[in-house]
C-alpha positions, 0 to 999 in steps of 0.5 A, a space after each residue: 619074747 615069745 612073739 619073736 620066736 615064730 619070726 624066727 622060724 619063719 625068718 629060717 624057713 624062708 632062708 632055707 626056702 632060698 637055699 634049696 630053690 638055688 642049690 643046683 643052678 646058684 642065684 639067678 643071673 642077669 646082665 645086672 647080677 654079671 655087673 655086680 659079681 664082676 665089681 665083687 671079684 675086682 674089690 677083691 683083687 685090689 683093682 676097685 669098683 670096676 665092672 667086667 669090661 674095665 669101666 668104672 662102676 657108675 650105674 649102680 651104687 656099690 654096697 651089694 658088691 661090697 658085700 660080695 667081695 667082704 663074703 668071698 674075703 671072710 669065707 674065700 667063697 667066689 662071689 658067683 657061688 654065694 650070691 645065693 647063700 647072700 641072698 638067703 640069708 638077707 631074705 630070712 632078714 626080710 621076714 624077720 624085719 617085717 614080722 617086727 614091723 607087723 607086731 609093732 603096728 599091728 598090736 591089737 590083732 596079733 593074729 594078723 601080724 602072724 598072717 602078714 609075716 606068712 605072706 612075706 614068705 610066700 609073696 611074689 616079688 620077694 621070693 622072686 628077687 631074693 632068687 636072683 643075684 640082685 641088690 634088691 634083698 639088700 635094699 629092702 632090708 635097709 627099707 625095713 629097717 628104715 621103717 622101724 627106726 623111723 617108728 622108734 624115732 617118732 616114739 622116743 625122738 632120742 638120739 640115739 634112734 635117729 643115727 640108726 635112722 640115719 644110718 639105715 638111709 646111708 646104706 640104702 643110698 649105697 644100695 640103690 639110687 632110689 634110696 635117695 627118696 629116703 632122705 626126702 621122706 626122712 625130712 618130711 618125716 623130722 619136720 612135720 611128724 615129730 613131736 620136738 621144738 624147732 630147734 631140736 628140730 633143726 638140730 636133728 635134721 642137720 644131723 639126720 641129712 649129714 649122716 644120710 646124704 655124705 656117703 651117697 654124695 662122695 660117690 656120685 662125686 667119684 663118679 662125675 671126676 670118672 665118668 664125667 655123669 653122677 649115676 652113670 650114663 643115661 638116656 629118655 625113657 621109651 614109656 610114657 607116663 600112662 604106661 608106666 602108671 598101667 605097669 605100676 597098677 598092674 603090677 600091685 594087683 598081679 600081688 593080691 590075687 589078680 594075675 598078671 595076664 588078667 591086669 595086664 589085659 587093656 579093659 581089665 585094667 580100666 575096669 578095677 582101676 575104676 573099682 578100686 577109685 570106687 571103693 576107695 572114694 566111697 570109704 572115705 566119703 562114708 567116714 566124712 559123712 558119719 563124721 568119723 574124722 577120728 578114725 581117719 586121724 587114727 589111720 593116718 598117724 598111726 600108718 603115715 611113715 608107711 603111707 609116706 614112703 609108699 606113696 613118694 616111692 611109687 611116684 618117684 618111680 613112675 616119674 623116672 621111668 617116664 623121664 630117664 631109660 631103665 627097666 620097665 616097672 615090674 615086680 622087681 623095681 616095686 619090690 620094696 613096697 610090698 611090705 608096707 602096702 601090705 601092713 596098710 591093707 592089714 592094718 585097714 583090715 584090723 579096723 574093719 574087724 574092730 568096727 561096728 557093723 550096722 550093715 553085716 553081722 560081726 561073725 559075718 565079717 571076720 568070715 569074708 575077711 578070713 576067707 580073702 585072706 587065705 585065699 590071697 595067701 594060696 594065690 602067692 603061695 602057688 605063685 611063689 613056689 611055681 618061682 621056686 620049682 622052676 629055679 630049681 629045675 632049670 635055673 634062672 637067666 644065665 645060670 639056668 640050664 639053656 645057658 650052661 648047656 649052650 654050644 656056642 659057650 662050648 664051642 668058645 671054652 673047647 677052642 682057647 687058641 682061636 680065641 686067643 687070636 682075637 684081638 676083640 671079642 664083639 657080642 650081643 651078651 658080652 656079660 654072659 661071655 664073661 660069666 659062663 666062659 671067663 671072656 672079656 667081651 665088647 657090647 656089640 655097636 648100639 643104635 639107639 640107647 636101651 629102652 629108650 628113642 635116642 638113636 647112638 649112631 647110624 649104621 652107615 656111621 660104622 662103615 670103615 671104623 668099625 671095629 677099630 680092631 684087626 683081628 676082632 671076633 663077634 659072638 653072637 647069641 640067638 636067644 638074646 634079643 636086645 632090640 637097641 642093637 644092630 643086627 647080624 644082617 645090619 653089620 655084615 653090609 658094614 664090616 667084612 663077616 666070615 663066618 668061623 661057626 655056625 652052632 644051635 643057638 648062635 654063631 661065631 664071626 671073624 670081623 674085619 673093617 671094609 
């Protein structure tokens, strides 16, 4: 019980950090954020899981919008205003659950477990995703519950632990599609790691798969009937396997004292990769030569769940990012592995502290590790503090001051009569129009899919066909750089466009077919 009090204090500190960082501008808003908020509003209004443009939500699972909608239903606070409160609470839960996991697996060193929990409080990726109205904080909470319940199930092999494990996986899948990797790792854990008899394993496996896969299974069936796709429209990726591997490695290195501007530099990345590979091979070779198989088995046994999840998640992310177009791999997509990866590193540090040192006095090893941990925490604190200060001072994304002071947005707000004459509004940022001007707009014509080499249409195909409606308008923001859209100059070549107003950050046009 005494160990849980510091965790509660750190958890509350984490919640306060996010609340203070977002009190002026609210949660950071990206296109995904706007989709979540719009869907939550539609759920509250009784329309269902539908996005701001009237299409069914299929690209993301529904649980995060449902959480925002529930908050709205209970407390009567619009999702746009409550998102930062929800994510602040979720960040506090992440800190607490991480501390529980650290204490459970670092029993031999309570000090390291404490430092590990503090590292979550100032972690670069977890702070960044918690400042945004994204589903990652909720997903990470379920991942941590999965890791905790997995350890509990492998210890007790009882039905209660299995049910909690299954439920955490089911909820993770309903938060982010990549959560399905937990179904795979759960199956492996039950079949390989559990000590039950084969008959019991099969019975538990059937129960686990039934509970964990059924909700997401029903959701993707619903997607197929509504859109003809299981996970929403997808396209091939513009990024190669080698690029995705480089993105992954540079991101992971940037979490542990190597700034991204350095780790992203190709020669530096190659050098660091060789150093890490050499150190890993040398460490394993030393254990093998010395015949320390017991230490290897102990490490694999105690870290098996964390290792399995980390390897499976990163591997699946790299492969899927190579075959399917979505955001470039970075802090956001890799954030769910921060806690298990940090725990693995601290576990190795605890073993080094406990092992005999013939080549260096124990005191020297302890000092070196202490210095390394302190430097890492200072580095993380500086980067995380910058993110928090930036959120407090300027806001992030569409909730930032640059968007709040947009002349284009202000013009649309003050000229509702003109806007009402537009039968359809097209824009290179329809999400910004929805969340900032309360306008429903369509995306301006695409030339390729997002982050994909696949061509959607040729500019000549728009001649005499776009826009389909008369009395249409185009709202164009100069600060948005979406290379997969046709430019204004390209659209002017195939349609009759008349400038209504040019502002400091964009323009508004009337549009008609040629």
